[in-house]
DRENTORKOL-3810 file (N, C-alpha, C; in nm, 4 decimals):
REM DRENTORKOL-3810
@n.u->-2.9696; n.v->-5.0003; n.w->-1.8363; ca.u->-2.8939; ca.v->-5.0043; ca.w->-1.9940; c.u->-3.0018; c.v->-4.9137; c.w->-2.0708
@n.u->-2.9579; n.v->-4.8053; n.w->-2.1392; ca.u->-3.0494; ca.v->-4.7482; ca.w->-2.2028; c.u->-3.0490; c.v->-4.7941; c.w->-2.3469
@n.u->-3.1640; n.v->-4.7570; n.w->-2.4230; ca.u->-3.1689; ca.v->-4.8216; ca.w->-2.5613; c.u->-3.0473; c.v->-4.7892; c.w->-2.6454
@n.u->-2.9907; n.v->-4.6760; n.w->-2.6660; ca.u->-2.8806; ca.v->-4.6384; ca.w->-2.7496; c.u->-2.7548; c.v->-4.7109; c.w->-2.7059
@n.u->-2.7145; n.v->-4.7494; n.w->-2.6003; ca.u->-2.6075; ca.v->-4.8256; ca.w->-2.5489; c.u->-2.6474; c.v->-4.9721; c.w->-2.6012
@n.u->-2.7736; n.v->-5.0164; n.w->-2.5818; ca.u->-2.7840; ca.v->-5.1546; ca.w->-2.6293; c.u->-2.7999; c.v->-5.1821; c.w->-2.7600
@n.u->-2.8368; n.v->-5.0806; n.w->-2.8058; ca.u->-2.8245; ca.v->-5.0784; ca.w->-2.9892; c.u->-2.6602; c.v->-5.0755; c.w->-3.0282
@n.u->-2.5887; n.v->-5.0168; n.w->-2.9805; ca.u->-2.4363; ca.v->-4.9899; ca.w->-2.9958; c.u->-2.3777; c.v->-5.1483; c.w->-2.9685
@n.u->-2.3950; n.v->-5.1862; n.w->-2.8597; ca.u->-2.3540; ca.v->-5.3257; ca.w->-2.8170; c.u->-2.3809; c.v->-5.4421; c.w->-2.9026
@n.u->-2.5579; n.v->-5.4226; n.w->-2.9491; ca.u->-2.5928; ca.v->-5.5343; ca.w->-3.0046; c.u->-2.5032; c.v->-5.5182; c.w->-3.1522
@n.u->-2.4892; n.v->-5.4184; n.w->-3.2062; ca.u->-2.4214; ca.v->-5.3896; ca.w->-3.3423; c.u->-2.2745; c.v->-5.4351; c.w->-3.3164
@n.u->-2.1909; n.v->-5.4067; n.w->-3.2369; ca.u->-2.0574; ca.v->-5.4311; ca.w->-3.1887; c.u->-2.0503; c.v->-5.5853; c.w->-3.1978
@n.u->-2.1605; n.v->-5.6713; n.w->-3.1420; ca.u->-2.1543; ca.v->-5.8034; ca.w->-3.1277; c.u->-2.1762; c.v->-5.8813; c.w->-3.2616
@n.u->-2.2463; n.v->-5.8212; n.w->-3.3352; ca.u->-2.2946; ca.v->-5.8876; ca.w->-3.4654; c.u->-2.1580; c.v->-5.8386; c.w->-3.5392
@n.u->-2.0700; n.v->-5.7304; n.w->-3.5448; ca.u->-1.9615; ca.v->-5.7172; ca.w->-3.6506; c.u->-1.8583; c.v->-5.8038; c.w->-3.5698
@n.u->-1.8529; n.v->-5.8347; n.w->-3.4277; ca.u->-1.7493; ca.v->-5.9150; ca.w->-3.3873; c.u->-1.7320; c.v->-6.0525; c.w->-3.4236
@n.u->-1.8568; n.v->-6.1123; n.w->-3.4178; ca.u->-1.9022; ca.v->-6.2548; ca.w->-3.4407; c.u->-1.9023; c.v->-6.2625; c.w->-3.5797
@n.u->-1.9268; n.v->-6.1628; n.w->-3.6710; ca.u->-1.9190; ca.v->-6.1952; ca.w->-3.8313; c.u->-2.0747; c.v->-6.2256; c.w->-3.8662
@n.u->-2.1626; n.v->-6.1969; n.w->-3.7855; ca.u->-2.3026; ca.v->-6.2185; ca.w->-3.8045; c.u->-2.3773; c.v->-6.1013; c.w->-3.9107
@n.u->-2.4779; n.v->-6.1478; n.w->-3.9678; ca.u->-2.5483; ca.v->-6.0485; ca.w->-4.0575; c.u->-2.5343; c.v->-5.8917; c.w->-4.0259
@n.u->-2.4875; n.v->-5.8177; n.w->-4.1162; ca.u->-2.4955; ca.v->-5.6725; ca.w->-4.0917; c.u->-2.5325; c.v->-5.5493; c.w->-4.2231
@n.u->-2.5858; n.v->-5.6477; n.w->-4.3235; ca.u->-2.6052; ca.v->-5.5855; ca.w->-4.4597; c.u->-2.7649; c.v->-5.6272; c.w->-4.5005
@n.u->-2.7958; n.v->-5.7363; n.w->-4.4849; ca.u->-2.9090; ca.v->-5.8049; ca.w->-4.5595; c.u->-3.0289; c.v->-5.7694; c.w->-4.4678
@n.u->-3.1016; n.v->-5.6608; n.w->-4.4930; ca.u->-3.2218; ca.v->-5.6300; ca.w->-4.4240; c.u->-3.3238; c.v->-5.7315; c.w->-4.4070
@n.u->-3.3495; n.v->-5.7687; n.w->-4.5278; ca.u->-3.4610; ca.v->-5.8852; ca.w->-4.5705; c.u->-3.4327; c.v->-6.0156; c.w->-4.4626
@n.u->-3.3152; n.v->-6.0551; n.w->-4.4574; ca.u->-3.2779; ca.v->-6.1630; ca.w->-4.3772; c.u->-3.3070; c.v->-6.1157; c.w->-4.2662
@n.u->-3.2596; n.v->-6.0072; n.w->-4.2051; ca.u->-3.2611; ca.v->-5.9676; ca.w->-4.0562; c.u->-3.4017; c.v->-5.9479; c.w->-4.0174
@n.u->-3.5089; n.v->-5.9246; n.w->-4.0840; ca.u->-3.6403; ca.v->-5.9146; ca.w->-4.0655; c.u->-3.6888; c.v->-6.0693; c.w->-4.0395
@n.u->-3.6487; n.v->-6.1636; n.w->-4.1406; ca.u->-3.6871; ca.v->-6.2834; ca.w->-4.1100; c.u->-3.6303; c.v->-6.3241; c.w->-3.9955
@n.u->-3.5211; n.v->-6.2921; n.w->-3.9422; ca.u->-3.4569; ca.v->-6.3540; ca.w->-3.8053; c.u->-3.5323; c.v->-6.2997; c.w->-3.7072
@n.u->-3.5581; n.v->-6.1663; n.w->-3.7019; ca.u->-3.6373; ca.v->-6.1197; ca.w->-3.5954; c.u->-3.7713; c.v->-6.1840; c.w->-3.6003
@n.u->-3.8478; n.v->-6.2382; n.w->-3.6950; ca.u->-3.9679; ca.v->-6.2840; ca.w->-3.6948; c.u->-3.9488; c.v->-6.4152; c.w->-3.6248
@n.u->-3.8421; n.v->-6.5087; n.w->-3.6519; ca.u->-3.8199; ca.v->-6.6295; ca.w->-3.5988; c.u->-3.7967; c.v->-6.6041; c.w->-3.4550
@n.u->-3.7303; n.v->-6.4869; n.w->-3.4033; ca.u->-3.7133; ca.v->-6.4750; ca.w->-3.2487; c.u->-3.8381; c.v->-6.4598; c.w->-3.1960
@n.u->-3.9301; n.v->-6.3774; n.w->-3.2719; ca.u->-4.0561; ca.v->-6.3586; ca.w->-3.1858; c.u->-4.1277; c.v->-6.4964; c.w->-3.1761
@n.u->-4.1267; n.v->-6.5627; n.w->-3.2859; ca.u->-4.1748; ca.v->-6.6961; ca.w->-3.2550; c.u->-4.1418; c.v->-6.8024; c.w->-3.1491
@n.u->-4.0048; n.v->-6.7880; n.w->-3.1281; ca.u->-3.9419; ca.v->-6.8356; ca.w->-2.9997; c.u->-3.9807; c.v->-6.7750; c.w->-2.8833
@n.u->-3.9752; n.v->-6.6421; n.w->-2.8760; ca.u->-4.0343; ca.v->-6.6089; ca.w->-2.7487; c.u->-4.1696; c.v->-6.6446; c.w->-2.7320
@n.u->-4.2789; n.v->-6.6407; n.w->-2.8194; ca.u->-4.4118; ca.v->-6.6815; ca.w->-2.8434; c.u->-4.4214; c.v->-6.8240; c.w->-2.7647
@n.u->-4.3383; n.v->-6.9188; n.w->-2.7963; ca.u->-4.3406; ca.v->-7.0667; ca.w->-2.7817; c.u->-4.2963; c.v->-7.0614; c.w->-2.6572
@n.u->-4.1896; n.v->-6.9861; n.w->-2.6148; ca.u->-4.1403; ca.v->-7.0137; ca.w->-2.4677; c.u->-4.2622; c.v->-6.9636; c.w->-2.3612
@n.u->-4.3278; n.v->-6.8306; n.w->-2.3976; ca.u->-4.4462; ca.v->-6.7808; ca.w->-2.3311; c.u->-4.5546; c.v->-6.9042; c.w->-2.3041
@n.u->-4.5776; n.v->-6.9278; n.w->-2.4260; ca.u->-4.6944; ca.v->-7.0527; ca.w->-2.4326; c.u->-4.6873; c.v->-7.1808; c.w->-2.3520
@n.u->-4.5788; n.v->-7.2029; n.w->-2.3659; ca.u->-4.5295; ca.v->-7.3244; ca.w->-2.3044; c.u->-4.4760; c.v->-7.3078; c.w->-2.1718
@n.u->-4.4836; n.v->-7.2034; n.w->-2.1156; ca.u->-4.4261; ca.v->-7.1284; ca.w->-1.9760; c.u->-4.2951; c.v->-7.1920; c.w->-1.9453
@n.u->-4.1997; n.v->-7.1696; n.w->-2.0586; ca.u->-4.0543; ca.v->-7.2141; ca.w->-2.0268; c.u->-3.9944; c.v->-7.0928; c.w->-1.9591
@n.u->-3.8711; n.v->-7.1508; n.w->-1.8886; ca.u->-3.8161; ca.v->-7.0486; ca.w->-1.7967; c.u->-3.7307; c.v->-6.9581; c.w->-1.8992
@n.u->-3.7039; n.v->-6.9765; n.w->-1.9996; ca.u->-3.6245; ca.v->-6.8735; ca.w->-2.0683; c.u->-3.7139; c.v->-6.7686; c.w->-2.1725
@n.u->-3.8329; n.v->-6.7485; n.w->-2.1344; ca.u->-3.9056; ca.v->-6.6355; ca.w->-2.1886; c.u->-3.8381; c.v->-6.5289; c.w->-2.2037
@n.u->-3.7733; n.v->-6.4914; n.w->-2.0783; ca.u->-3.7326; ca.v->-6.3516; ca.w->-2.0787; c.u->-3.6036; c.v->-6.3289; c.w->-2.1632
@n.u->-3.5211; n.v->-6.4533; n.w->-2.1792; ca.u->-3.4238; ca.v->-6.4549; ca.w->-2.2645; c.u->-3.4646; c.v->-6.4305; c.w->-2.4194
@n.u->-3.5586; n.v->-6.5018; n.w->-2.4619; ca.u->-3.6124; ca.v->-6.4967; ca.w->-2.5779; c.u->-3.6639; c.v->-6.3580; c.w->-2.5889
@n.u->-3.7144; n.v->-6.2912; n.w->-2.5067; ca.u->-3.7641; ca.v->-6.1476; ca.w->-2.5444; c.u->-3.6358; c.v->-6.0583; c.w->-2.5631
@n.u->-3.5494; n.v->-6.0944; n.w->-2.4882; ca.u->-3.4016; ca.v->-6.0066; ca.w->-2.5075; c.u->-3.3532; c.v->-6.0602; c.w->-2.6253
@n.u->-3.3607; n.v->-6.1690; n.w->-2.6873; ca.u->-3.3070; ca.v->-6.1844; ca.w->-2.8148; c.u->-3.4044; c.v->-6.0955; c.w->-2.9218
@n.u->-3.5089; n.v->-6.0842; n.w->-2.8847; ca.u->-3.6117; ca.v->-5.9999; ca.w->-2.9971; c.u->-3.5719; c.v->-5.8458; c.w->-2.9838
@n.u->-3.5186; n.v->-5.8163; n.w->-2.8889; ca.u->-3.4900; ca.v->-5.6688; ca.w->-2.8663; c.u->-3.3607; c.v->-5.6628; c.w->-2.9304
@n.u->-3.2434; n.v->-5.7680; n.w->-2.9027; ca.u->-3.1223; ca.v->-5.7576; ca.w->-2.9596; c.u->-3.1394; c.v->-5.7381; c.w->-3.1150
@n.u->-3.2243; n.v->-5.8421; n.w->-3.1633; ca.u->-3.2298; ca.v->-5.8401; ca.w->-3.3120; c.u->-3.2842; c.v->-5.7185; c.w->-3.3720
@n.u->-3.3775; n.v->-5.6510; n.w->-3.3012; ca.u->-3.4483; ca.v->-5.5393; ca.w->-3.3337; c.u->-3.3585; c.v->-5.4172; c.w->-3.3241
@n.u->-3.2559; n.v->-5.4122; n.w->-3.2332; ca.u->-3.1738; ca.v->-5.3170; ca.w->-3.2132; c.u->-3.0492; c.v->-5.3363; c.w->-3.3207
@n.u->-3.0295; n.v->-5.4361; n.w->-3.3411; ca.u->-2.9372; ca.v->-5.4698; ca.w->-3.4819; c.u->-3.0042; c.v->-5.4228; c.w->-3.6231
@n.u->-3.1373; n.v->-5.4598; n.w->-3.6217; ca.u->-3.1898; ca.v->-5.4112; ca.w->-3.7534; c.u->-3.2188; c.v->-5.2391; c.w->-3.7511
@n.u->-3.2358; n.v->-5.1768; n.w->-3.6527; ca.u->-3.2244; ca.v->-5.0644; ca.w->-3.6228; c.u->-3.0781; c.v->-4.9808; c.w->-3.6892
@n.u->-3.0066; n.v->-5.0435; n.w->-3.6081; ca.u->-2.8632; ca.v->-4.9798; ca.w->-3.6711; c.u->-2.8170; c.v->-4.9938; c.w->-3.8199
@n.u->-2.8686; n.v->-5.1225; n.w->-3.8648; ca.u->-2.8488; ca.v->-5.1571; ca.w->-3.9817; c.u->-2.9130; c.v->-5.0826; c.w->-4.1042
@n.u->-3.0484; n.v->-4.9887; n.w->-4.0582; ca.u->-3.1086; ca.v->-4.9368; ca.w->-4.1314; c.u->-3.0928; c.v->-4.7808; c.w->-4.0979
@n.u->-2.9966; n.v->-4.7508; n.w->-4.0121; ca.u->-2.9654; ca.v->-4.6165; ca.w->-3.9721; c.u->-3.0643; c.v->-4.5460; c.w->-3.9046
@n.u->-3.1551; n.v->-4.6173; n.w->-3.8058; ca.u->-3.2491; ca.v->-4.5612; ca.w->-3.7170; c.u->-3.1763; c.v->-4.5435; c.w->-3.5818
@n.u->-3.2391; n.v->-4.4355; n.w->-3.5215; ca.u->-3.1913; ca.v->-4.4031; ca.w->-3.3847; c.u->-3.3064; c.v->-4.4783; c.w->-3.2834
@n.u->-3.2955; n.v->-4.5887; n.w->-3.2619; ca.u->-3.4180; ca.v->-4.6778; ca.w->-3.1870; c.u->-3.4582; c.v->-4.5991; c.w->-3.0558
@n.u->-3.3744; n.v->-4.5325; n.w->-2.9969; ca.u->-3.3896; ca.v->-4.4811; ca.w->-2.8744; c.u->-3.4752; c.v->-4.3422; c.w->-2.8884
@n.u->-3.4481; n.v->-4.2637; n.w->-3.0021; ca.u->-3.5130; ca.v->-4.1469; ca.w->-3.0383; c.u->-3.6520; c.v->-4.1860; c.w->-3.1030
@n.u->-3.6645; n.v->-4.2823; n.w->-3.1698; ca.u->-3.7894; ca.v->-4.3291; ca.w->-3.2392; c.u->-3.8761; c.v->-4.3929; c.w->-3.1118
@n.u->-3.8125; n.v->-4.4514; n.w->-3.0238; ca.u->-3.9254; ca.v->-4.5024; ca.w->-2.9127; c.u->-3.9810; c.v->-4.3867; c.w->-2.8334
@n.u->-3.8798; n.v->-4.2956; n.w->-2.8012; ca.u->-3.9327; ca.v->-4.1845; ca.w->-2.7339; c.u->-4.0424; c.v->-4.0903; c.w->-2.8086
@n.u->-4.0067; n.v->-4.0834; n.w->-2.9375; ca.u->-4.1053; ca.v->-4.0033; ca.w->-3.0211; c.u->-4.2418; c.v->-4.0890; c.w->-3.0258
@n.u->-4.2223; n.v->-4.2132; n.w->-3.0332; ca.u->-4.3576; ca.v->-4.2940; ca.w->-3.0353; c.u->-4.4416; c.v->-4.2944; c.w->-2.9307
@n.u->-4.3757; n.v->-4.3280; n.w->-2.8142; ca.u->-4.4366; ca.v->-4.2980; ca.w->-2.6821; c.u->-4.5086; c.v->-4.1739; c.w->-2.6689
@n.u->-4.4496; n.v->-4.0655; n.w->-2.7021; ca.u->-4.5258; ca.v->-3.9460; ca.w->-2.6738; c.u->-4.6277; c.v->-3.9099; c.w->-2.7521
@n.u->-4.6257; n.v->-3.9792; n.w->-2.8768; ca.u->-4.7243; ca.v->-3.9597; ca.w->-2.9730; c.u->-4.8465; c.v->-4.0570; c.w->-2.9224
@n.u->-4.8368; n.v->-4.1786; n.w->-2.8549; ca.u->-4.9330; ca.v->-4.2656; ca.w->-2.8305; c.u->-4.9678; c.v->-4.2017; c.w->-2.6848
@n.u->-4.9170; n.v->-4.1141; n.w->-2.6162; ca.u->-4.9762; ca.v->-4.0699; ca.w->-2.5012; c.u->-5.0502; c.v->-3.9927; c.w->-2.5186
@n.u->-5.0782; n.v->-3.9252; n.w->-2.6223; ca.u->-5.1770; ca.v->-3.8078; ca.w->-2.6527; c.u->-5.2990; c.v->-3.8705; c.w->-2.7371
@n.u->-5.2999; n.v->-3.9971; n.w->-2.7634; ca.u->-5.4074; ca.v->-4.0580; ca.w->-2.8680; c.u->-5.5110; c.v->-4.0832; c.w->-2.7616
@n.u->-5.6325; n.v->-4.0551; n.w->-2.8097; ca.u->-5.7447; ca.v->-4.0810; ca.w->-2.7439; c.u->-5.8197; c.v->-4.2202; c.w->-2.8117
@n.u->-5.8967; n.v->-4.2781; n.w->-2.7294; ca.u->-5.9638; ca.v->-4.3902; ca.w->-2.7533; c.u->-6.0875; c.v->-4.3992; c.w->-2.6798
@n.u->-6.1891; n.v->-4.4796; n.w->-2.7772; ca.u->-6.3166; ca.v->-4.4984; ca.w->-2.7050; c.u->-6.3373; c.v->-4.6405; c.w->-2.7401
@n.u->-6.4462; n.v->-4.7228; n.w->-2.6619; ca.u->-6.4871; ca.v->-4.8388; ca.w->-2.6852; c.u->-6.6302; c.v->-4.8230; c.w->-2.7384
@n.u->-6.6458; n.v->-4.8853; n.w->-2.8505; ca.u->-6.7712; ca.v->-4.8722; ca.w->-2.9282; c.u->-6.8727; c.v->-4.9892; c.w->-2.8728
@n.u->-7.0050; n.v->-4.9884; n.w->-2.9346; ca.u->-7.1087; ca.v->-5.0677; ca.w->-2.8808; c.u->-7.0724; c.v->-5.2011; c.w->-2.9147
@n.u->-6.9632; n.v->-5.2639; n.w->-2.9720; ca.u->-6.9528; ca.v->-5.4087; ca.w->-2.9458; c.u->-6.8296; c.v->-5.4259; c.w->-2.8708
@n.u->-6.7954; n.v->-5.3339; n.w->-2.7979; ca.u->-6.6493; ca.v->-5.3452; ca.w->-2.6937; c.u->-6.5320; c.v->-5.3288; c.w->-2.7554
@n.u->-6.5380; n.v->-5.2715; n.w->-2.8900; ca.u->-6.4078; ca.v->-5.2756; ca.w->-2.9769; c.u->-6.3374; c.v->-5.1289; c.w->-2.8930
@n.u->-6.2172; n.v->-5.1504; n.w->-2.8533; ca.u->-6.1549; ca.v->-5.0094; ca.w->-2.8577; c.u->-6.0806; c.v->-4.9546; c.w->-2.9846
@n.u->-6.1359; n.v->-4.8129; n.w->-3.0222; ca.u->-6.0856; ca.v->-4.7685; ca.w->-3.1569; c.u->-6.0086; c.v->-4.6141; c.w->-3.1126
@n.u->-5.8963; n.v->-4.5770; n.w->-3.1894; ca.u->-5.8476; ca.v->-4.4342; ca.w->-3.1465; c.u->-5.9575; c.v->-4.3598; c.w->-3.2106
@n.u->-5.9933; n.v->-4.2499; n.w->-3.1435; ca.u->-6.0928; ca.v->-4.1433; ca.w->-3.1768; c.u->-6.0163; c.v->-4.0245; c.w->-3.2451
@n.u->-5.9197; n.v->-3.9811; n.w->-3.1809; ca.u->-5.8455; ca.v->-3.8738; ca.w->-3.2445; c.u->-5.7135; c.v->-3.8748; c.w->-3.1569
@n.u->-5.6305; n.v->-3.7580; n.w->-3.2239; ca.u->-5.4751; ca.v->-3.7436; ca.w->-3.1705; c.u->-5.4620; c.v->-3.6014; c.w->-3.1539
@n.u->-5.4501; n.v->-3.5808; n.w->-2.9957; ca.u->-5.4478; ca.v->-3.4474; ca.w->-2.9828; c.u->-5.2671; c.v->-3.4130; c.w->-2.9803
@n.u->-5.2215; n.v->-3.2843; n.w->-2.9989; ca.u->-5.1054; ca.v->-3.2499; ca.w->-2.9739; c.u->-5.0558; c.v->-3.2565; c.w->-2.8404
@n.u->-4.9257; n.v->-3.3251; n.w->-2.8564; ca.u->-4.8417; ca.v->-3.3565; ca.w->-2.6978; c.u->-4.7864; c.v->-3.2128; c.w->-2.6914
@n.u->-4.8139; n.v->-3.1512; n.w->-2.5672; ca.u->-4.7330; ca.v->-3.0306; ca.w->-2.5208; c.u->-4.5874; c.v->-3.0507; c.w->-2.5427
@n.u->-4.5241; n.v->-2.9658; n.w->-2.6325; ca.u->-4.3705; ca.v->-2.9676; ca.w->-2.6316; c.u->-4.3227; c.v->-3.0721; c.w->-2.7318
@n.u->-4.3911; n.v->-3.1224; n.w->-2.7706; ca.u->-4.3707; ca.v->-3.2599; ca.w->-2.8620; c.u->-4.4686; c.v->-3.2301; c.w->-3.0065
@n.u->-4.3512; n.v->-3.2095; n.w->-3.0971; ca.u->-4.4271; ca.v->-3.2258; ca.w->-3.2283; c.u->-4.4587; c.v->-3.3418; c.w->-3.3193
@n.u->-4.4154; n.v->-3.4321; n.w->-3.2567; ca.u->-4.4167; ca.v->-3.5634; ca.w->-3.3481; c.u->-4.3206; c.v->-3.5817; c.w->-3.4638
@n.u->-4.2517; n.v->-3.4787; n.w->-3.4757; ca.u->-4.1286; ca.v->-3.4685; ca.w->-3.5624; c.u->-4.0229; c.v->-3.5604; c.w->-3.5364
@n.u->-3.9595; n.v->-3.6206; n.w->-3.6397; ca.u->-3.8178; ca.v->-3.7015; ca.w->-3.6262; c.u->-3.7079; c.v->-3.5933; c.w->-3.5991
@n.u->-3.6310; n.v->-3.6402; n.w->-3.5119; ca.u->-3.4965; ca.v->-3.5856; ca.w->-3.4957; c.u->-3.4356; c.v->-3.5530; c.w->-3.6243
@n.u->-3.4374; n.v->-3.6320; n.w->-3.7275; ca.u->-3.3652; ca.v->-3.6061; ca.w->-3.8585; c.u->-3.4840; c.v->-3.6516; c.w->-3.9717
@n.u->-3.4603; n.v->-3.5802; n.w->-4.0571; ca.u->-3.5669; ca.v->-3.6085; ca.w->-4.1702; c.u->-3.6093; c.v->-3.7471; c.w->-4.2021
@n.u->-3.5042; n.v->-3.8340; n.w->-4.2260; ca.u->-3.5377; ca.v->-3.9770; ca.w->-4.2650; c.u->-3.5165; c.v->-4.0523; c.w->-4.1547
@n.u->-3.5002; n.v->-4.0071; n.w->-4.0289; ca.u->-3.4467; ca.v->-4.0832; ca.w->-3.9324; c.u->-3.5167; c.v->-4.2216; c.w->-3.8910
@n.u->-3.6458; n.v->-4.2071; n.w->-3.9118; ca.u->-3.7327; ca.v->-4.3321; ca.w->-3.8780; c.u->-3.7606; c.v->-4.3877; c.w->-4.0097
@n.u->-3.7062; n.v->-4.3782; n.w->-4.1146; ca.u->-3.7568; ca.v->-4.4475; ca.w->-4.2448; c.u->-3.6582; c.v->-4.5603; c.w->-4.2454
@n.u->-3.7072; n.v->-4.6854; n.w->-4.2788; ca.u->-3.5883; ca.v->-4.8030; ca.w->-4.3147; c.u->-3.5173; c.v->-4.7801; c.w->-4.4277
@n.u->-3.4046; n.v->-4.7826; n.w->-4.4301; ca.u->-3.3063; ca.v->-4.7597; ca.w->-4.5538; c.u->-3.3791; c.v->-4.8878; c.w->-4.6465
@n.u->-3.3922; n.v->-4.8426; n.w->-4.7480; ca.u->-3.4103; ca.v->-4.9540; ca.w->-4.8847; c.u->-3.3038; c.v->-4.9653; c.w->-4.9749
@n.u->-3.2826; n.v->-5.0776; n.w->-5.0180; ca.u->-3.1872; ca.v->-5.0784; ca.w->-5.1234; c.u->-3.2130; c.v->-5.0116; c.w->-5.2407
@n.u->-3.1225; n.v->-4.9483; n.w->-5.3113; ca.u->-3.1400; ca.v->-4.8498; ca.w->-5.4430; c.u->-3.1607; c.v->-4.9157; c.w->-5.5344
END
């Protein structure tokens, strides 16, 4: 399944079940709780770690839809941006970004002027 389809299905499920579709702050809080559940499942080596990670993704996809972000386009753009970043390990063994080269054929620009900006209440 691609990211766009998952985002649409997550949103449809939220609407069909009457879940939160407008309170962005609440959704960030719920997403944070899901991350905590995934961490606990991993730390305790529980069999539902994958399901908890799926919950994190579903909440993230719903949050993206709620804020008008095309998550698929943003992930593609961010992966391309990360691909051209250069890193070096310093004398303490800390990995740090040293520069950011331009990716061939990828400007790093968003597909829409504000597509990656989270909508904020007016």
